[in-house]
C-alpha positions as CSV (number, residue, x, y, z in Angstrom):
1,M,-39.1,-13.9,-5.8
2,S,-40.3,-17.5,-5.8
3,T,-40.1,-17.7,-9.6
4,T,-36.5,-16.5,-9.4
5,L,-35.5,-19.1,-6.8
6,E,-37.3,-21.8,-8.8
7,L,-35.3,-20.9,-11.9
8,R,-32.0,-21.0,-10.0
9,K,-33.0,-24.3,-8.6
10,N,-33.8,-25.7,-12.1
11,W,-30.5,-24.3,-13.4
12,L,-28.5,-26.1,-10.7
13,V,-30.3,-29.4,-11.1
14,K,-29.9,-29.2,-14.9
15,N,-26.2,-28.4,-14.8
16,W,-25.1,-30.2,-11.7
17,F,-24.1,-33.4,-13.4
18,I,-22.1,-31.4,-16.0
19,L,-20.4,-29.3,-13.4
20,S,-19.5,-32.3,-11.2
21,S,-18.1,-34.2,-14.2
22,L,-16.0,-31.3,-15.3
23,V,-14.6,-30.8,-11.8
24,A,-13.8,-34.5,-11.5
25,R,-12.1,-34.5,-14.8
26,E,-10.1,-31.4,-13.9
27,F,-9.0,-32.8,-10.6
28,K,-7.9,-36.2,-12.3
29,L,-5.9,-34.3,-15.0
30,K,-4.1,-32.2,-12.5
31,Y,-2.7,-35.0,-10.5
32,R,-2.3,-37.5,-13.5
33,R,1.2,-39.0,-13.5
34,S,2.0,-37.2,-10.2
35,F,3.9,-39.2,-7.7
36,L,2.7,-37.3,-4.7
37,G,-0.8,-36.7,-6.0
38,V,-3.0,-34.7,-3.7
39,A,-0.4,-34.8,-1.0
40,W,1.3,-32.0,-3.0
41,S,-1.6,-29.7,-2.1
42,V,-0.5,-30.1,1.5
43,L,3.2,-30.1,1.0
44,N,3.4,-27.1,-1.3
45,P,2.1,-24.5,1.2
46,L,4.2,-26.1,3.9
47,L,7.4,-25.9,1.8
48,M,6.6,-22.3,0.6
49,M,6.0,-21.3,4.2
50,L,9.3,-22.8,5.4
51,V,11.3,-20.9,2.7
52,M,9.5,-17.6,3.2
53,T,9.7,-17.9,7.0
54,L,13.4,-18.4,6.8
55,V,13.8,-15.5,4.5
56,F,11.5,-12.9,6.0
57,S,11.8,-13.8,9.7
58,T,15.6,-14.1,9.8
59,I,16.8,-11.8,7.0
60,F,14.3,-9.0,7.1
61,R,13.4,-9.7,10.7
62,F,9.8,-8.7,10.8
63,D,8.6,-8.6,14.3
64,I,5.4,-10.6,13.9
65,P,4.1,-13.0,16.7
66,N,3.7,-16.5,15.4
67,Y,5.1,-15.6,12.0
68,A,4.7,-19.0,10.5
69,A,0.9,-19.2,11.1
70,Y,0.5,-15.4,10.1
71,L,2.3,-16.3,6.8
72,I,0.5,-19.5,5.8
73,L,-2.9,-18.0,6.4
74,G,-2.2,-15.2,4.0
75,Q,-0.4,-17.5,1.6
76,V,-3.1,-20.1,1.1
77,F,-5.8,-17.5,0.5
78,F,-3.8,-15.5,-2.0
79,S,-2.6,-18.7,-3.7
80,F,-6.2,-19.9,-4.1
81,M,-7.2,-16.6,-5.6
82,T,-4.3,-16.6,-8.1
83,A,-4.7,-20.2,-9.0
84,S,-8.5,-20.2,-9.5
85,T,-8.6,-16.9,-11.5
86,T,-5.7,-18.1,-13.7
87,A,-7.4,-21.5,-14.4
88,G,-10.8,-19.8,-14.9
89,M,-9.2,-17.3,-17.3
90,N,-8.0,-20.1,-19.6
91,S,-11.1,-22.3,-19.2
92,I,-13.0,-21.1,-22.2
93,L,-10.1,-21.3,-24.6
94,A,-9.0,-24.7,-23.3
95,S,-12.6,-26.1,-23.8
96,A,-13.0,-24.6,-27.3
97,S,-13.4,-28.0,-29.0
98,L,-16.3,-28.9,-26.6
99,I,-18.0,-25.5,-26.9
100,K,-18.0,-25.9,-30.7
101,K,-19.6,-29.3,-30.6
102,V,-22.0,-29.3,-27.7
103,R,-24.6,-26.8,-26.5
104,I,-23.5,-26.2,-23.0
105,E,-23.7,-23.5,-20.3
106,K,-20.4,-21.7,-20.9
107,A,-20.2,-20.4,-17.3
108,M,-19.7,-23.9,-16.2
109,F,-16.0,-23.8,-17.3
110,P,-14.7,-20.9,-15.2
111,L,-17.0,-22.1,-12.3
112,K,-15.5,-25.7,-12.5
113,S,-12.0,-24.1,-12.3
114,V,-12.8,-22.2,-9.2
115,I,-14.4,-25.3,-7.6
116,S,-11.4,-27.5,-8.5
117,E,-9.1,-25.0,-6.8
118,L,-11.4,-24.9,-3.9
119,V,-10.9,-28.6,-3.4
120,N,-7.2,-28.0,-3.5
121,L,-7.6,-25.3,-0.9
122,A,-9.4,-27.8,1.3
123,F,-6.2,-30.0,1.2
124,S,-4.0,-26.9,1.8
125,M,-6.0,-26.2,4.9
126,I,-4.6,-29.4,6.3
127,A,-1.2,-27.7,6.1
128,V,-2.7,-24.7,7.9
129,V,-4.0,-26.9,10.7
130,L,-0.6,-28.6,11.1
131,V,1.1,-25.3,11.4
132,L,-1.4,-24.1,14.0
133,I,-0.9,-27.2,16.0
134,F,2.9,-27.0,15.7
135,T,3.0,-23.4,16.7
136,R,0.6,-24.1,19.6
137,V,-2.2,-21.7,18.5
138,Q,-5.1,-22.3,20.9
139,P,-8.4,-23.1,19.2
140,R,-11.0,-20.4,19.6
141,W,-14.7,-20.2,19.1
142,T,-14.1,-17.5,16.5
143,W,-12.8,-20.3,14.1
144,F,-16.4,-21.1,13.4
145,L,-16.5,-17.9,11.4
146,I,-13.9,-19.2,8.9
147,P,-16.6,-20.1,6.3
148,F,-17.5,-16.4,5.9
149,P,-14.1,-15.1,4.6
150,L,-13.8,-18.4,2.7
151,L,-17.1,-17.8,0.9
152,C,-16.1,-14.2,0.2
153,V,-12.8,-15.1,-1.4
154,V,-14.5,-17.8,-3.5
155,L,-17.2,-15.5,-4.8
156,F,-14.5,-12.8,-5.4
157,A,-12.4,-15.2,-7.4
158,L,-15.3,-16.5,-9.4
159,G,-16.2,-12.9,-10.4
160,I,-12.7,-12.3,-11.6
161,A,-12.5,-15.7,-13.4
162,L,-15.7,-15.0,-15.3
163,A,-14.4,-11.6,-16.4
164,L,-11.0,-12.8,-17.4
165,S,-12.3,-15.9,-19.2
166,A,-14.5,-13.6,-21.3
167,L,-11.7,-11.1,-22.0
168,E,-9.2,-13.8,-22.8
169,V,-11.3,-15.0,-25.7
170,F,-11.0,-11.6,-27.5
171,F,-7.6,-10.5,-26.2
172,R,-5.1,-13.2,-25.8
173,D,-2.6,-11.0,-24.0
174,V,-4.8,-10.9,-21.0
175,S,-3.1,-14.0,-19.6
176,H,0.3,-12.4,-19.7
177,L,-0.9,-9.2,-18.2
178,W,-2.7,-11.1,-15.4
179,S,0.4,-13.0,-14.3
180,V,2.3,-9.7,-13.9
181,F,-0.6,-8.0,-12.2
182,T,-1.1,-10.9,-9.6
183,L,2.7,-10.8,-8.9
184,A,2.5,-7.1,-8.2
185,W,-0.7,-7.6,-6.2
186,M,0.9,-10.2,-4.0
187,Y,3.8,-7.9,-3.0
188,A,1.3,-5.1,-2.4
189,T,-0.6,-7.2,0.0
190,P,0.6,-7.8,3.5
191,I,1.2,-11.6,3.2
192,F,4.7,-11.9,4.4
193,Y,5.1,-8.5,6.0
194,P,3.0,-6.5,8.5
195,V,0.7,-3.8,7.4
196,T,2.4,-1.4,9.9
197,I,5.4,-1.3,7.6
198,F,3.4,1.5,5.8
199,D,3.5,3.6,8.9
200,R,7.0,4.8,8.1
201,E,7.6,8.1,6.4
202,G,7.7,8.6,2.7
203,Q,5.3,9.2,-0.1
204,A,5.2,5.5,-1.3
205,A,4.4,4.3,2.3
206,A,1.7,6.9,2.7
207,F,0.2,6.0,-0.7
208,M,0.1,2.3,0.1
209,K,-1.4,3.0,3.5
210,T,-4.2,5.1,1.8
211,V,-5.1,2.5,-0.8
212,M,-4.7,-0.6,1.4
213,P,-8.3,-0.6,2.6
214,F,-9.4,-0.9,-1.1
215,N,-7.4,-4.1,-1.5
216,P,-10.0,-6.9,-1.2
217,M,-7.4,-9.6,-0.6
218,Y,-6.1,-7.7,2.3
219,Q,-9.5,-7.4,3.8
220,F,-10.2,-11.2,3.4
221,I,-6.7,-12.2,4.8
222,D,-7.0,-9.7,7.6
223,Y,-10.4,-11.0,8.5
224,L,-9.1,-14.6,8.5
225,R,-6.1,-13.7,10.7
226,S,-8.2,-11.8,13.2
227,I,-10.5,-14.8,13.9
228,V,-7.8,-17.5,13.7
229,L,-4.9,-15.9,15.5
230,G,-6.4,-13.0,17.4
231,G,-9.7,-14.7,18.5
232,V,-11.3,-11.4,17.6
233,V,-14.7,-10.9,15.8
234,P,-14.1,-8.3,13.1
235,S,-16.4,-5.2,13.1
236,G,-19.6,-5.0,11.2
237,T,-17.8,-2.8,8.7
238,A,-15.3,-5.5,8.1
239,H,-18.2,-7.9,7.4
240,L,-19.8,-5.5,4.9
241,V,-16.5,-4.6,3.2
242,C,-15.7,-8.3,2.6
243,L,-19.1,-9.3,1.5
244,G,-19.5,-6.2,-0.6
245,A,-16.2,-6.7,-2.4
246,A,-17.2,-10.3,-3.2
247,L,-20.7,-9.6,-4.4
248,V,-19.8,-6.5,-6.4
249,T,-16.9,-8.4,-8.2
250,L,-19.1,-11.4,-8.9
251,A,-21.9,-9.1,-10.4
252,I,-19.4,-7.3,-12.6
253,G,-17.8,-10.5,-13.7
254,L,-21.0,-12.1,-14.5
255,L,-22.2,-9.1,-16.4
256,I,-19.1,-9.1,-18.6
257,F,-19.5,-12.8,-19.2
258,R,-23.1,-12.7,-20.2
259,R,-22.7,-9.7,-22.4
260,T,-19.8,-11.4,-24.4
261,E,-20.5,-15.2,-24.3
262,R,-22.7,-15.1,-27.4
263,N,-19.6,-14.2,-29.5
264,F,-17.3,-16.8,-28.0
265,I,-17.9,-19.3,-30.8
266,L,-16.5,-16.7,-33.3
267,Y,-13.2,-16.4,-31.6
268,V,-12.4,-19.6,-29.9
């Protein structure tokens, strides 16, 4: 056990400078020649929330208390997952020239993409706080549990990013399929509508209600909404489901990446 911990510590120390440099470079490139800069990470979720609140609370008339806060909490988590996995998926191919010239830990590239999007998520959380203040959501002690679902969604996204970055090297169509899949996934996740919408009659609604517990993003978002808006500590089962989904996805992604990374040089 001590030997394993020591190896992990040495790996982090050895690669920390490389990782931090890659994250800094990614962050600078993203906001280069941008007038608003990092402020866009705050404005974007706010503007999206305003548009979606107007559409879904007035036209579709979903009866959800404090809809603006309900919406933005789901929106920022799902947007982080989509952005980090998409960036991570393209990270190996985008760094092909560096991989060919320098001996470097290849997992650094999808990892830096996820960390870069995590920094953007931190700025987006400013928008969440502003919405919570504006809608007069009372602070609760359960807010101290926010790091748990945040950690779960980061590990979950990293696992997907590792798997996709490896698959993208060999199958270029993965990026196109992933964009379609994430769009369908977003609409299948109760981000801008209540999960009770599936209580209505019909085979489609019954099917969605059956498979919803197996949607990891629903579990993460529902956990976040419970502690922020409801002030309720989720059950032990909810903790295990969130953590289990994150760790299993990370393990699968890491396995796929490690099994294929030796052949990256032949295809990039």
